[in-house]
C-alpha positions in Angstrom: 97.6 98.6 111.0 97.0 95.9 113.7 97.9 92.3 113.4 96.2 89.6 115.2 96.9 85.9 114.0 96.2 85.7 110.4 94.4 89.1 110.3 95.7 92.4 109.6 93.4 95.4 109.9 93.8 99.0 108.9 92.2 102.0 107.4 92.4 103.6 104.0 90.8 107.2 103.2 88.7 107.5 100.2 88.0 110.4 98.0 85.3 111.6 100.1 87.6 111.9 103.0 85.9 108.7 104.7 88.2 106.2 106.8 87.3 102.8 105.3 88.1 99.7 107.4 90.6 97.3 105.6 91.1 93.7 106.4 93.5 91.2 105.1 93.7 87.5 106.1 97.2 86.1 105.2 98.2 82.5 105.1 100.6 81.6 108.1 104.0 79.9 107.4 102.4 76.7 108.5 99.6 77.0 106.0 102.1 77.9 103.2 104.3 75.1 104.1 101.2 72.7 103.9 100.5 73.8 100.3 104.2 74.0 99.1 104.5 71.9 95.9 100.9 71.3 95.3 100.4 74.5 93.3 102.5 75.8 90.5 104.8 78.8 91.5 103.3 81.4 89.5 103.2 84.2 92.2 100.9 85.2 95.1 97.2 84.7 94.7 95.3 87.5 95.9 91.6 87.5 96.4 89.6 90.7 97.1 86.2 90.0 98.5 83.3 92.5 98.1 80.4 92.2 100.8 76.8 92.6 100.2 74.4 95.5 101.1 74.3 96.2 104.9 76.6 93.5 105.7 80.4 93.8 106.7 83.4 91.7 105.5 83.8 89.4 108.7 80.1 88.6 108.5 80.6 87.2 105.1 83.8 85.6 105.3 84.1 84.3 109.1 82.2 81.6 110.9 79.6 82.8 113.1 79.1 79.9 115.9 75.5 80.9 116.8 73.4 84.0 116.5 74.8 86.8 118.5 78.3 85.4 118.7 81.5 87.1 117.5 82.6 85.8 114.1 85.5 83.5 114.2 88.4 82.5 111.9 88.5 78.8 112.7 86.3 76.9 110.4 85.7 79.9 108.2 85.9 80.8 104.6 88.8 83.1 105.3 90.8 80.2 106.8 89.8 77.9 104.0 91.3 80.3 101.6 94.4 80.7 103.6 95.0 76.9 103.7 95.0 76.9 100.2 97.7 79.5 100.1 95.3 82.4 99.0 95.6 85.8 100.4 92.1 87.6 101.3 91.8 91.3 101.3 88.6 93.4 101.4 87.1 96.7 102.9 84.0 97.3 104.8 82.1 99.5 102.3 81.4 103.0 103.3 78.6 103.4 105.8 78.9 99.5 106.8 80.8 97.7 109.4 83.9 99.6 110.9 84.0 102.2 108.0 82.9 105.8 108.4 79.7 106.7 106.6 78.6 109.8 104.6 77.2 112.3 106.6 77.3 110.0 109.4 74.3 108.0 107.9 74.9 104.3 108.1 74.2 101.9 105.1 73.8 104.8 102.7 75.5 105.5 99.5 75.2 108.7 97.4 76.2 107.0 94.1 76.6 103.4 93.5 79.8 104.3 91.7 81.4 105.4 95.2 81.5 101.8 96.2 83.3 100.7 93.0 85.8 103.7 93.5 86.5 102.6 97.0 87.2 98.9 96.0 89.6 99.9 93.3 91.3 102.3 95.2 92.1 99.6 97.9 93.0 97.1 95.1 95.5 99.5 93.6 96.8 100.5 97.1 97.6 96.6 97.7 99.1 96.1 94.3 101.2 99.4 94.6 102.6 98.0 98.0 103.9 94.6 96.6 107.5 94.7 95.7 108.4 94.8 92.0 108.8 91.3 91.3 105.8 90.1 93.5 103.5 92.8 91.8 104.5 91.5 88.2 103.6 87.8 89.3 100.7 88.2 91.4 97.3 86.9 90.2 94.5 89.1 91.3 91.0 87.8 91.7 87.9 89.6 92.8 84.9 88.1 94.5 81.4 89.6 95.4 78.2 88.5 96.9 74.8 89.9 96.1 75.3 93.7 95.8 79.0 93.1 96.2 78.7 91.0 93.0 77.5 93.9 91.3 80.4 96.1 92.6 83.0 93.4 91.7 81.6 93.1 88.3 81.7 96.9 87.7 85.2 96.9 89.1 86.3 94.4 86.3 84.4 96.3 83.6 86.1 99.5 84.6 89.8 98.2 85.1 89.8 94.9 83.2 93.6 94.8 82.9 94.0 94.6 86.9 92.1 91.1 87.0 93.1 89.6 83.8 95.9 87.6 85.5 93.3 86.0 87.8 89.5 86.3 87.2 86.2 87.4 88.5 84.0 85.4 91.1 80.3 86.1 91.4 77.8 84.7 94.0 74.1 85.4 93.5 75.4 88.8 92.0 72.9 91.8 91.9 72.6 92.3 88.1 68.8 92.5 88.0 66.2 93.9 90.4 63.4 94.1 88.1 61.2 91.3 89.8 62.3 92.4 93.4 61.3 96.1 92.7 57.9 95.3 91.7 57.1 93.1 94.9 54.7 94.9 97.4 55.3 97.2 99.1 58.1 98.5 96.8 56.1 98.4 93.6 54.0 101.5 94.9 57.3 103.3 95.6 59.1 102.5 92.1 57.1 105.2 90.2 58.3 107.9 92.4 61.6 106.6 93.3 63.7 109.1 91.6 61.7 112.0 93.2 62.2 110.5 96.6 65.8 109.8 96.2 66.3 113.6 95.9 63.7 114.7 98.6 64.4 112.0 101.3 67.5 110.5 100.1 68.6 108.9 103.5 65.0 107.8 104.5 64.8 104.1 105.0 61.7 103.3 103.2 62.6 100.5 100.9 61.5 96.8 102.1 64.3 93.9 101.9 63.3 90.3 102.0 64.1 88.4 105.1 65.7 85.1 104.9 62.6 82.8 105.6 64.4 79.9 104.0 67.2 79.9 106.5 65.8 81.6 109.9 69.0 80.7 111.7 70.9 82.9 109.3 68.5 85.7 109.5 68.9 85.6 113.2 72.6 85.8 113.0 72.0 88.8 110.7 69.6 90.5 113.2 71.9 89.9 116.3 75.1 91.1 114.7 75.7 94.6 115.9 77.6 95.7 112.6 74.9 94.8 110.1 72.0 96.8 109.1 69.9 94.1 110.9 66.2 94.6 110.1 66.5 98.2 108.9 64.8 99.1 105.5 66.9 100.1 102.6 67.6 103.9 102.4 65.8 105.6 99.5 68.8 106.9 97.5 70.7 103.5 98.0 67.8 101.6 96.7 67.4 103.8 93.8 71.2 103.7 93.0 71.1 99.7 93.0 68.2 100.0 90.5 70.3 102.5 88.2 73.5 100.4 88.5 71.6 97.2 87.4 69.9 99.2 84.6 73.4 100.3 83.3 74.6 96.6 83.8 71.8 95.2 81.5 72.2 97.9 79.0 76.0 97.2 78.8 75.4 93.5 78.4 72.9 94.1 75.6 75.3 96.3 73.9 78.0 93.6 73.8 81.8 93.1 74.7 81.4 92.9 78.5 84.1 90.8 80.2 85.8 90.1 77.0 89.3 88.3 77.9 88.2 87.8 81.6 87.9 84.4 83.3 84.6 84.1 85.3 83.1 81.8 87.9 79.3 82.3 88.6 77.2 80.8 91.3 73.5 81.5 91.6 70.3 79.9 92.9 67.1 79.9 90.7 65.4 80.0 94.2 66.9 83.4 95.1 64.2 86.1 95.8 66.7 88.8 97.2 68.0 89.5 93.5 66.8 88.1 90.1 68.6 85.0 88.9 67.4 86.3 85.4 70.4 88.9 85.8 72.8 85.9 86.1 71.2 84.3 83.1 71.5 87.6 81.0 75.3 87.6 82.0 75.9 84.1 80.8 74.0 84.6 77.5 75.2 88.0 76.8 78.7 88.4 78.0 81.7 88.2 76.0 83.7 86.0 78.4 85.2 82.8 76.7 86.0 81.2 80.0 83.0 81.2 82.1 82.0 78.4 84.5 78.5 78.6 85.8 77.0 76.6 88.8 73.3 76.7 89.6 73.2 75.9 93.1 69.5 75.2 93.4 69.9 73.5 96.9 70.6 77.2 98.2 68.9 80.5 98.3 71.1 83.7 98.5 73.5 83.9 101.3 76.2 81.5 99.6 78.9 82.1 102.2 76.6 80.9 105.0 73.9 78.3 103.8 74.1 74.5 103.8 76.3 73.9 100.5 78.5 76.7 101.4 81.5 74.4 102.1 81.2 72.9 98.5 81.1 76.5 96.9 84.3 77.6 98.7 85.9 74.4 97.8 85.1 74.8 94.1 86.3 78.7 94.1 89.5 77.5 95.6 89.9 74.6 92.9 89.1 77.3 90.2 91.5 79.8 91.6 94.5 77.1 92.0 94.0 75.6 88.4 94.7 79.0 86.7 
């Protein structure tokens, strides 16, 4: 592990033998002293953040001064969380950022559940590394943006007891892709998606919307050496995303999803990257009795970067600290 300022980086090996890059931003002594007495002493608050498709953790959580520049901690979401006494942990998903890729193919996943397995592996690793008293008192939160929201939601559904002490935070979560998958040119591929996912699983054939609402953020994406930039989504990955959304929607219709869980949800009805209808279904059908919903219709999809992101992170911190 390597420590630099508030950031500690390392690796963890998953069940496929891939080395996944881990990142932790811990509050400094000065940051902890500044919040001392402002929050109840209920134990360490730990937030696991899951990034979206083709991204990496630092693209989502750090500030990028201008397109092409290296992400920085100062003025970032990571710093804001730390300034509230919140410890931030995460991984670069397999095939993304600084993590190894299956078969050496970047931005590829063979099974969507592999992402879920990897995140839960890291969560358990972090929890198991805490001393006994800290482990019992810690409050665990998991947050995800876009596809990362789908991963985070699946983590809570699979291991609900892990996060009952804290909660689930969803930002523009990928719960439905029904409308997106029917847009040209993808609508021509949908009928043969299953076949293609077996014949040419790693082929980058599925189009992804560009951020035409905020072209400066699109430029940041395209000039970041560790994102997928302008690459099309690989066929198997896209098909696995569709299957994951179908399973989620089926589970929601079956009832009981998120029973006993605290949930904070942000989405914009202007989102064209994933369907806002998925979030509406979650609100209508989930069993959570403590769900806070914010429709941020002044925004589009990249809620950690767009104008209005400061209000989003401030609300997340308020929600975390009041629990």
